[in-house]
C-alpha positions in Angstrom: -26.3 23.3 8.4 -24.8 21.2 10.9 -24.9 18.2 8.6 -23.1 20.1 6.0 -20.4 21.1 8.1 -20.0 17.7 9.5 -19.7 16.4 5.7 -17.6 19.4 4.8 -15.3 18.4 7.6 -14.9 15.1 6.6 -14.1 15.9 2.9 -11.4 18.2 4.4 -10.1 15.0 6.3 -10.1 13.2 3.4 -8.0 15.8 1.3 -5.6 15.8 4.1 -5.1 12.1 4.2 -4.1 12.1 0.6 -1.5 14.8 0.8 1.9 13.0 -0.4 5.4 14.4 -0.8 6.0 14.5 -4.5 9.2 12.2 -4.5 7.4 9.6 -2.4 4.7 8.1 -4.8 4.8 4.6 -6.3 2.6 2.8 -8.9 2.5 -1.0 -9.3 4.4 -2.7 -12.0 5.3 -6.3 -13.1 1.8 -7.5 -12.3 -0.6 -8.8 -15.1 -3.8 -7.1 -15.8 -6.7 -8.2 -13.7 -4.0 -9.7 -11.0 -3.3 -8.3 -7.7 -0.2 -7.2 -5.7 -0.4 -8.3 -1.8 0.4 -5.7 0.5 1.9 -7.5 3.6 1.6 -6.8 7.4 5.5 -7.1 7.7 8.3 -7.6 5.2 7.9 -11.3 4.4 6.3 -13.4 1.8 4.4 -15.4 4.3 3.2 -12.6 6.4 -0.4 -11.8 6.7 -1.9 -10.0 3.5 -3.6 -6.7 4.2 -5.3 -6.0 1.0 -4.8 -7.0 -2.6 -3.5 -3.9 -4.7 -4.9 -3.7 -8.3 -2.3 -4.4 -11.2 -2.6 -0.5 -12.2 -2.7 1.0 -8.9 -0.8 4.4 -8.0 -1.0 6.8 -5.1 1.1 4.3 -2.8 2.8 6.2 -0.5 6.3 5.6 0.8 6.2 5.6 4.6 9.9 5.0 5.6 13.0 6.5 4.7 15.1 3.2 4.4 14.4 -0.3 3.3 14.6 -3.5 4.6 16.1 -6.8 3.1 14.7 -10.2 3.9 15.7 -13.4 2.4 17.4 -11.4 -0.6 14.1 -9.3 -1.1 14.1 -5.6 -0.7 10.9 -4.3 0.9 9.5 -0.9 1.1 7.0 0.3 3.9 4.1 2.0 2.2 0.5 3.0 2.5 -2.2 2.6 0.1 -5.5 4.2 0.9 -5.8 3.4 4.7 -3.5 0.2 4.7 -0.2 0.6 6.0 2.0 -2.2 5.1 5.1 -3.7 3.2 5.7 -4.6 -0.6 8.6 -5.9 -2.6 10.3 -3.2 -4.4 10.3 -5.4 -7.6 6.6 -4.7 -7.9 6.8 -0.9 -7.6 8.5 2.1 -9.1 8.1 5.9 -8.6 5.2 7.4 -10.5 6.3 10.9 -12.0 2.6 11.8 -13.0 1.1 11.2 -9.7 4.2 13.2 -8.3 3.2 16.0 -10.6 -0.3 16.0 -9.5 0.7 15.9 -5.9 3.0 18.8 -6.2 0.0 20.7 -7.8 -2.4 19.6 -5.4 -0.1 20.8 -2.5 0.4 24.1 -4.3 -3.5 24.5 -4.3 -3.6 23.8 -0.5 -1.1 26.3 0.1 -2.6 29.1 -2.0 -4.5 31.6 0.2 -6.5 32.9 -2.4 -8.4 29.4 -3.2 -11.0 28.9 -0.5 -12.6 25.7 -1.5 -9.4 23.5 -0.5 -11.8 20.4 -1.0 -11.7 20.9 -4.7 -7.8 20.7 -5.0 -7.3 18.0 -7.4 -10.6 18.4 -8.9 -10.0 18.6 -12.8 -11.1 21.8 -14.7 -13.3 19.3 -16.9 -15.1 18.0 -14.1 -15.9 21.5 -12.5 -17.7 22.5 -16.0 -19.9 19.4 -15.9 -23.4 19.8 -14.6 -23.9 18.2 -11.3 -25.4 14.9 -11.5 -26.1 12.3 -8.5 -24.0 9.1 -8.6 -25.0 6.3 -6.4 -21.9 4.7 -5.0 -21.5 1.2 -4.1 -19.0 -0.8 -1.8 -17.5 -4.3 -1.9 -19.1 -7.0 0.2 -18.7 -10.8 1.1 -14.9 -10.7 -0.3 -12.4 -12.1 2.1 -9.4 -10.0 3.2 -6.7 -10.0 0.7 -9.0 -11.2 -2.1 -10.4 -9.2 -5.1 -13.5 -8.9 -6.8 -13.1 -8.9 -10.6 -14.3 -6.0 -12.9 -15.0 -7.7 -16.4 -15.7 -6.2 -19.8 -18.9 -8.0 -20.1 -21.5 -9.4 -17.8 -19.9 -13.0 -17.5 -16.7 -14.5 -16.5 -15.7 -15.1 -20.0 -15.3 -11.5 -20.4 -11.9 -9.6 -20.4 -10.6 -9.0 -16.8 -10.2 -5.3 -16.5 -8.9 -5.1 -12.9 -9.1 -6.8 -9.5 -11.2 -4.5 -6.8 -9.8 -5.1 -3.2 -12.0 -6.4 -0.7 -12.5 -3.1 1.0 -12.9 -0.7 -2.0 -15.8 1.8 -2.2 -16.2 4.7 -4.6 -17.7 2.1 -7.2 -19.9 4.3 -9.2 -23.4 2.5 -10.0 -24.2 3.1 -13.7 -27.7 1.9 -13.1 -27.9 -1.2 -15.5 -28.1 -4.9 -14.4 -28.2 -7.8 -16.6 -28.8 -11.6 -15.5 -26.5 -14.2 -17.2 -28.2 -17.4 -18.6 -26.9 -19.1 -15.5 -29.0 -16.8 -13.1 -26.0 -14.7 -12.1 -27.1 -11.0 -11.7 -24.4 -8.4 -12.9 -24.1 -4.9 -12.2 -22.7 -2.2 -14.6 -20.1 0.1 -12.7 -17.2 2.5 -12.9 -14.2 2.3 -10.7 -11.0 4.2 -11.0 -12.0 5.3 -14.6 -12.6 1.8 -15.8 -16.1 0.8 -16.8 -17.3 -2.9 -16.7 -19.5 -5.3 -15.0 -19.3 -7.2 -11.5 -21.3 -9.7 -9.8 -24.1 -7.8 -8.1 -24.1 -10.3 -5.0 -20.5 -8.8 -4.2 -21.5 -5.0 -4.1 -24.1 -2.9 -2.1 -25.2 0.7 -1.7 -22.6 3.0 0.3 -24.8 5.8 1.6 -22.3 7.8 3.3 -19.6 7.8 0.3 -22.6 8.6 -2.0 -23.5 11.8 0.2 -20.0 12.8 0.2 -19.4 12.4 -3.5 -22.8 14.3 -4.2 -21.8 17.2 -1.7 -18.1 17.5 -3.4 -19.5 17.7 -6.9 -21.9 20.4 -5.7 -19.3 22.4 -4.1 -16.7 22.0 -6.9 -19.2 22.8 -9.9 -20.7 25.8 -8.2 -24.1 24.2 -7.3 -23.5 25.0 -3.5 
């Protein structure tokens, strides 16, 4: 039971980390599919890149009340996952869908009648699904600020679906592998709702996140 409480506490921490005010959530715009938006350490194009944010990313949280203008570029201080940095305002805009979800999640967290706060934001459809173990992968061997491309097919000639950041996890392993004629091994995965293929050399198992995901599905689907 001690291990259960530790993981439950970690899940609650994750929930708290993702709380956002409903009018302070951005999404990426003006970036081509499969390309990335660079999150900078300071408000400058020449600043160090902290992480490459995918072209369709959301839940980018505003972390300043104002703005900075550097060389005629308007910058916003934001947080995406655990990275805090700066983005050009040209590449972000408010996300009304995420704002509504954030407000709904906040209402769930504030509702005294809901005991399992960990499940706030867990969809009704997901609650009805039978529990299933899902192995989770994380990215490896990708330099900071670079990305791992998710392709539609197990080949670089496939369509680019999304650029996965160098430090990404929660990549669901769908269990299938294929070897290209050039010897490259590919893994079939799902990330942020998109299903495709990544080079197996750039992903590895993430036991801790797998355990966290399994526990959350058990809790929120009524298995525990």
